[in-house]
C-alpha positions as CSV (number, residue, x, y, z in Angstrom):
1,M,-59.3,20.7,-19.1
2,I,-57.5,18.2,-16.9
3,F,-54.3,20.2,-17.0
4,R,-56.3,23.3,-16.0
5,L,-57.8,21.6,-13.0
6,I,-54.3,20.3,-12.0
7,T,-53.0,23.8,-12.2
8,I,-55.7,25.2,-10.0
9,A,-55.2,22.4,-7.5
10,I,-51.5,23.1,-7.3
11,L,-52.1,26.8,-6.7
12,T,-54.8,26.1,-4.1
13,A,-52.7,23.5,-2.2
14,A,-49.5,25.5,-2.3
15,T,-50.9,28.9,-1.3
16,F,-52.9,27.8,1.7
17,T,-51.1,27.0,4.9
18,K,-51.1,23.9,7.1
19,A,-54.1,25.2,8.9
20,H,-56.2,24.5,5.8
21,G,-55.3,20.9,5.8
22,Q,-53.0,20.5,2.8
23,S,-50.0,18.3,3.4
24,A,-46.5,18.7,1.9
25,E,-47.1,15.3,0.3
26,E,-50.3,16.4,-1.4
27,I,-48.6,19.5,-2.8
28,M,-45.6,17.4,-4.1
29,M,-48.0,15.0,-5.8
30,L,-49.9,17.7,-7.5
31,R,-46.7,19.4,-8.6
32,E,-45.3,16.2,-10.1
33,M,-48.6,15.6,-12.0
34,T,-48.0,18.9,-13.7
35,R,-44.3,18.1,-14.4
36,A,-45.4,15.4,-16.7
37,N,-47.3,17.9,-18.9
38,I,-44.5,20.5,-19.4
39,P,-41.4,19.8,-21.6
40,T,-38.0,20.4,-20.0
41,K,-35.2,22.5,-21.2
42,S,-31.5,22.9,-20.4
43,I,-30.0,26.0,-18.7
44,K,-28.5,26.9,-22.1
45,E,-31.9,26.8,-23.8
46,I,-33.5,28.8,-21.0
47,N,-30.8,31.4,-21.1
48,A,-31.2,31.7,-24.9
49,E,-34.8,32.7,-24.3
50,L,-34.2,35.1,-21.4
51,R,-30.9,36.9,-21.8
52,P,-31.7,39.0,-24.9
53,H,-34.4,40.6,-22.8
54,D,-32.5,41.3,-19.6
55,I,-31.9,44.8,-18.5
56,Q,-28.8,45.4,-16.4
57,Y,-28.8,48.3,-14.0
58,M,-25.3,48.9,-12.8
59,P,-24.0,51.4,-10.1
60,E,-21.2,53.7,-10.9
61,G,-17.7,52.2,-10.4
62,D,-16.0,49.0,-11.2
63,G,-17.5,46.7,-8.6
64,P,-17.8,43.9,-7.9
65,F,-21.3,44.8,-6.8
66,P,-23.9,42.7,-4.9
67,V,-26.7,42.0,-7.3
68,V,-30.5,41.7,-7.0
69,L,-32.4,39.6,-9.5
70,F,-35.7,41.2,-10.2
71,F,-38.7,39.0,-11.3
72,H,-41.9,40.8,-12.4
73,G,-45.5,40.1,-11.6
74,C,-47.9,38.2,-13.8
75,S,-48.9,41.3,-15.8
76,G,-45.3,41.4,-17.1
77,R,-42.5,43.9,-17.1
78,T,-43.4,47.5,-16.0
79,L,-40.4,49.7,-16.8
80,S,-41.3,52.5,-14.3
81,H,-41.6,50.0,-11.5
82,E,-38.2,48.3,-12.1
83,Q,-36.5,51.6,-12.8
84,D,-37.7,53.0,-9.5
85,W,-36.2,50.0,-7.7
86,A,-33.0,50.1,-9.8
87,K,-32.4,53.7,-8.8
88,R,-32.7,52.9,-5.1
89,M,-30.3,50.0,-5.5
90,N,-27.8,51.7,-7.7
91,D,-27.7,54.7,-5.5
92,S,-26.7,52.3,-2.7
93,G,-24.0,50.5,-4.7
94,V,-26.2,47.5,-5.6
95,A,-26.7,46.2,-9.1
96,M,-30.0,44.9,-10.4
97,I,-30.8,42.5,-13.2
98,S,-34.4,42.7,-14.5
99,V,-35.6,39.3,-16.0
100,D,-38.4,39.3,-18.5
101,S,-39.9,35.8,-18.5
102,Y,-42.4,36.5,-21.3
103,S,-40.9,38.3,-24.3
104,G,-38.7,35.5,-25.5
105,R,-41.5,33.0,-25.3
106,D,-44.5,34.9,-26.6
107,I,-46.3,34.5,-23.3
108,N,-49.7,36.1,-23.0
109,W,-49.8,37.8,-19.6
110,Q,-53.5,37.1,-19.0
111,D,-52.8,33.4,-19.4
112,A,-50.0,33.7,-16.9
113,C,-52.2,35.6,-14.4
114,N,-54.9,32.9,-14.9
115,F,-52.4,30.1,-14.4
116,K,-52.9,28.7,-17.9
117,S,-49.3,29.1,-18.7
118,M,-45.9,29.9,-17.1
119,L,-46.7,28.5,-13.6
120,P,-44.4,29.6,-10.8
121,W,-43.1,26.0,-10.5
122,Q,-42.2,26.2,-14.2
123,R,-40.9,29.8,-14.1
124,A,-38.6,28.9,-11.2
125,A,-36.2,27.6,-13.8
126,D,-35.6,31.2,-14.8
127,V,-34.3,31.9,-11.3
128,F,-31.7,29.1,-11.5
129,A,-30.6,30.0,-15.0
130,T,-30.2,33.6,-14.0
131,I,-28.2,32.8,-11.0
132,E,-25.8,30.9,-13.2
133,H,-25.7,33.7,-15.7
134,V,-24.8,36.5,-13.4
135,K,-21.8,34.6,-12.1
136,K,-20.2,35.3,-15.5
137,I,-20.6,39.1,-15.3
138,N,-17.3,40.5,-14.0
139,K,-18.8,43.6,-12.3
140,L,-21.0,41.4,-10.1
141,D,-20.1,39.7,-6.8
142,S,-21.2,36.1,-7.4
143,S,-21.1,35.4,-3.7
144,E,-23.7,38.2,-3.0
145,I,-26.8,37.3,-5.0
146,Y,-30.3,38.4,-3.8
147,L,-33.7,37.5,-5.3
148,T,-36.7,39.8,-5.4
149,G,-40.1,39.0,-6.8
150,F,-43.5,40.6,-7.0
151,S,-46.8,38.7,-6.9
152,H,-46.3,35.9,-9.5
153,G,-42.5,36.7,-9.3
154,A,-42.7,36.3,-5.6
155,M,-44.3,32.9,-6.0
156,T,-41.6,32.0,-8.6
157,N,-38.8,32.9,-6.2
158,W,-40.5,30.9,-3.4
159,A,-40.9,27.9,-5.7
160,A,-37.2,28.1,-6.7
161,N,-36.3,28.1,-3.0
162,V,-38.4,25.0,-2.5
163,F,-36.6,23.3,-5.4
164,A,-33.3,24.4,-4.0
165,S,-34.3,23.0,-0.6
166,N,-34.9,19.6,-2.1
167,K,-32.2,19.8,-4.7
168,Q,-34.8,19.1,-7.3
169,A,-35.1,20.6,-10.8
170,P,-38.1,23.0,-11.5
171,I,-40.8,21.3,-13.6
172,S,-39.5,22.9,-16.8
173,M,-35.8,22.3,-16.2
174,A,-34.0,19.1,-17.5
175,E,-31.8,18.6,-14.4
176,Y,-31.0,20.4,-11.1
177,P,-28.1,22.8,-11.6
178,K,-24.8,21.8,-10.2
179,N,-24.4,24.9,-8.1
180,G,-28.1,25.4,-7.2
181,F,-28.5,28.4,-4.9
182,Q,-24.8,28.8,-4.4
183,G,-24.1,32.5,-3.8
184,V,-27.7,33.4,-3.0
185,K,-27.9,35.2,0.4
186,G,-31.4,36.6,0.5
187,S,-34.9,36.6,-1.0
188,F,-37.4,39.4,-0.8
189,I,-41.1,38.4,-1.4
190,F,-43.5,41.2,-2.3
191,Y,-47.2,40.5,-2.0
192,G,-46.9,36.8,-2.7
193,P,-48.1,33.8,-0.6
194,C,-45.9,31.8,1.7
195,M,-46.0,28.3,0.4
196,E,-44.1,25.0,1.2
197,P,-41.4,25.2,3.8
198,V,-37.9,26.2,2.6
199,T,-34.8,24.9,4.2
200,T,-32.0,26.7,2.4
201,D,-29.7,28.9,4.5
202,I,-30.8,32.2,3.0
203,K,-32.6,35.1,4.6
204,T,-36.2,35.6,3.4
205,H,-38.3,38.6,4.1
206,A,-42.0,38.8,3.0
207,F,-43.7,42.2,2.5
208,L,-47.5,42.3,2.3
209,G,-50.4,44.6,2.7
210,D,-53.5,43.9,4.8
211,N,-55.7,45.4,2.1
212,D,-54.5,43.1,-0.7
213,A,-57.4,41.8,-2.8
214,Y,-55.4,38.7,-3.9
215,I,-53.1,37.5,-1.1
216,D,-54.3,36.7,2.4
217,E,-51.6,37.8,4.9
218,N,-52.7,35.1,7.2
219,M,-50.9,32.6,5.0
220,C,-47.6,34.1,5.9
221,I,-48.5,34.7,9.5
222,N,-49.3,31.0,9.8
223,Y,-46.2,30.1,7.9
224,Q,-44.0,31.6,10.6
225,N,-45.1,28.7,12.8
226,I,-43.9,26.0,10.4
227,H,-40.7,27.6,9.0
228,P,-37.9,25.1,9.8
229,K,-35.8,26.3,12.7
230,D,-32.5,25.2,11.1
231,A,-33.2,27.2,7.9
232,G,-32.2,30.7,7.1
233,S,-34.3,33.4,8.9
234,F,-37.9,34.2,7.8
235,D,-39.2,37.7,8.6
236,L,-42.6,39.1,7.7
237,T,-43.8,42.7,7.5
238,I,-47.4,43.5,7.0
239,Y,-48.3,47.1,6.1
240,K,-51.7,48.5,7.3
241,D,-54.0,49.4,4.5
242,A,-51.5,48.6,1.8
243,T,-52.8,47.0,-1.4
244,H,-51.5,44.5,-4.0
245,T,-48.6,46.2,-5.9
246,F,-48.3,48.8,-3.2
247,D,-44.8,49.7,-4.4
248,H,-45.9,50.8,-8.0
249,A,-45.7,54.6,-8.1
250,K,-47.1,54.4,-11.7
251,P,-49.2,51.2,-11.7
252,N,-50.0,49.7,-15.1
253,A,-53.6,49.1,-16.2
254,A,-53.7,45.6,-14.7
255,N,-52.5,46.9,-11.4
256,V,-55.1,49.7,-11.3
257,E,-57.8,47.2,-12.0
258,A,-56.5,45.1,-9.1
259,G,-57.0,48.1,-6.8
260,S,-53.3,49.1,-6.6
261,V,-52.6,52.3,-4.5
262,Y,-49.0,53.5,-4.2
263,D,-47.7,53.5,-0.6
264,E,-44.5,55.4,-0.5
265,A,-44.0,54.9,3.3
266,A,-44.4,51.1,3.0
267,T,-42.2,51.0,-0.1
268,M,-39.3,52.9,1.6
269,D,-39.7,50.9,4.8
270,A,-39.3,47.7,2.7
271,W,-36.2,49.1,1.0
272,E,-34.6,49.9,4.4
273,K,-35.2,46.4,5.5
274,M,-33.7,45.0,2.3
275,K,-30.7,47.2,2.7
276,A,-30.1,45.8,6.1
277,I,-29.7,42.4,4.6
278,I,-27.8,43.2,1.4
279,K,-24.0,43.4,1.8
280,K,-22.7,46.7,0.7
281,T,-19.9,47.1,-1.8
282,P,-16.5,47.4,0.0
């Protein structure tokens, strides 16, 4: 019960902006309270759980290709969703690696959605482990790595960026990786909250709908006022009438229950903005 309350407190503190009165110190304290309840693992152990469940989507050719690391939402991997994104990327000479954070750990997606397991501050370890892993794939350009996350995956990527900003290990990782965010050039946040300030020198673009039942776009609107001036750029696009998971052409049952409606215009606009940031294959 205590752990559950701490979890809810972290979520509340981290997803509401400065305007709601939470300080960075309070968020850090709550996060560290949770750290004491979650066992840590090495990158090798994390990769052993993750890598058998990766799906690599490669463009035609020899590369090296820029690569986007794809982190699913709390309802888990939806193949039609990631395949749609992979086709867009591959057609533009961009590789994509889809990371399944659940299958190798027997995670129940409802527990993840209810923040009873696999917190974003815990799952952030998957981001660092995957960054290290893709550098060993010859067809990929290890200096052109991009992150994209959806809902829970968006929170995960933002949390990883916070840890990278502070050079601190995620709450489930034994130690901060030597190379950290080296090679990461951009992060694309889909319908996720804007949380603690990030100071890494990477470009971040958040995409939200103003008809989202779960994420208040004002969190990211307000975040623009506190984003550090000496950090990488932060941009925000809010799509009128767009819902949570607006980019799912074939939403799964959990998405449908959440009120998901596919918005092709918003999805393609987000892709054009992503392409403007991703370095093309020579």
